[in-house]
DRENMARRO-338952 format. One record per residue (C-alpha): residue number from 1; residue in three letters; x, y, z. Coordinates in Angstrom, 3 decimals, always signed. Layout:
N
NUM | ALA | X | Y | Z
...
//
This chain:
82
1 | MET | +117.058 | +125.690 | +110.311
2 | LYS | +115.030 | +123.738 | +112.860
3 | PHE | +112.549 | +121.014 | +112.028
4 | HIS | +109.832 | +119.612 | +114.252
5 | VAL | +108.175 | +116.224 | +114.312
6 | TYR | +104.778 | +116.542 | +115.912
7 | MET | +101.683 | +114.581 | +116.844
8 | LEU | +98.220 | +116.068 | +116.806
9 | LYS | +95.119 | +114.667 | +118.479
10 | SER | +91.665 | +115.401 | +117.098
11 | LEU | +89.180 | +117.046 | +119.449
12 | GLY | +86.189 | +114.930 | +118.375
13 | LYS | +84.304 | +112.188 | +120.222
14 | LYS | +86.684 | +109.470 | +119.046
15 | PRO | +90.192 | +110.968 | +119.109
16 | ILE | +92.564 | +110.102 | +116.292
17 | THR | +96.171 | +111.141 | +115.821
18 | TYR | +98.203 | +112.616 | +113.011
19 | VAL | +102.015 | +112.685 | +112.798
20 | GLY | +103.930 | +115.113 | +110.617
21 | TYR | +107.031 | +117.256 | +110.328
22 | THR | +107.545 | +120.945 | +109.573
23 | ASN | +109.965 | +123.832 | +109.919
24 | ASN | +107.230 | +126.191 | +111.230
25 | LEU | +105.126 | +124.435 | +113.868
26 | LYS | +102.681 | +127.251 | +114.728
27 | LYS | +101.879 | +127.909 | +111.068
28 | ARG | +101.453 | +124.210 | +110.317
29 | ILE | +99.009 | +123.608 | +113.181
30 | SER | +97.049 | +126.681 | +112.092
31 | LEU | +96.855 | +125.273 | +108.554
32 | HIS | +95.570 | +121.933 | +109.876
33 | ASN | +92.892 | +123.640 | +111.978
34 | ASN | +91.800 | +125.857 | +109.079
35 | GLY | +91.356 | +123.005 | +106.594
36 | LYS | +94.475 | +123.838 | +104.590
37 | GLY | +96.762 | +121.118 | +105.947
38 | ALA | +97.086 | +117.502 | +104.874
39 | LYS | +93.950 | +116.027 | +103.308
40 | PHE | +93.576 | +113.600 | +106.247
41 | THR | +93.323 | +116.463 | +108.745
42 | ARG | +90.651 | +118.519 | +107.000
43 | GLY | +87.311 | +118.970 | +108.740
44 | ARG | +88.661 | +118.358 | +112.230
45 | LYS | +90.081 | +120.523 | +114.994
46 | TRP | +93.475 | +119.506 | +116.341
47 | LYS | +95.530 | +119.880 | +119.504
48 | LEU | +99.308 | +119.496 | +119.654
49 | ILE | +100.176 | +116.677 | +122.056
50 | TYR | +103.813 | +115.884 | +121.211
51 | LYS | +106.803 | +117.488 | +119.497
52 | GLU | +110.506 | +116.890 | +118.972
53 | LYS | +113.081 | +119.295 | +117.529
54 | PHE | +115.760 | +118.395 | +114.961
55 | THR | +118.529 | +120.316 | +113.195
56 | SER | +118.316 | +118.208 | +110.029
57 | LYS | +115.370 | +117.664 | +107.699
58 | ASN | +116.490 | +114.084 | +107.053
59 | LYS | +116.511 | +113.266 | +110.771
60 | ALA | +113.031 | +114.776 | +111.181
61 | ILE | +111.657 | +112.776 | +108.244
62 | SER | +113.205 | +109.575 | +109.597
63 | ARG | +111.719 | +110.157 | +113.056
64 | GLU | +108.295 | +110.980 | +111.589
65 | TYR | +108.361 | +107.721 | +109.635
66 | TYR | +109.423 | +105.775 | +112.747
67 | ILE | +106.603 | +107.211 | +114.872
68 | LYS | +104.031 | +106.609 | +112.125
69 | LYS | +105.046 | +102.961 | +111.737
70 | ASN | +105.613 | +102.144 | +115.420
71 | ARG | +102.073 | +101.662 | +116.750
72 | ILE | +103.278 | +100.842 | +120.269
73 | LEU | +105.105 | +104.175 | +120.593
74 | ARG | +102.294 | +106.089 | +118.895
75 | ASN | +99.656 | +104.611 | +121.206
76 | LYS | +101.833 | +105.259 | +124.270
77 | ILE | +102.074 | +108.949 | +123.333
78 | LYS | +98.364 | +109.095 | +122.483
79 | LEU | +97.219 | +107.461 | +125.753
80 | LYS | +99.384 | +109.794 | +127.801
81 | TYR | +97.278 | +112.747 | +126.565
82 | LEU | +93.734 | +111.286 | +126.514
//
């Protein structure tokens, strides 16, 4: 099974980002955009700006945590797509 770590950017006036992991990327983004995803993402429209693929759930979770906590990396990815 494949797992994805992804970063979404909101489509509002002041863009914010969200980082998560999933085993079904298309379905997960659809859930976020339809208000059924994580509580933080509700009420906003999202665009996928970054993804990585992993063969292990543990590796995906570790990478998600690293990206969430590493503001320098997160901002570098975010600025690349603004």
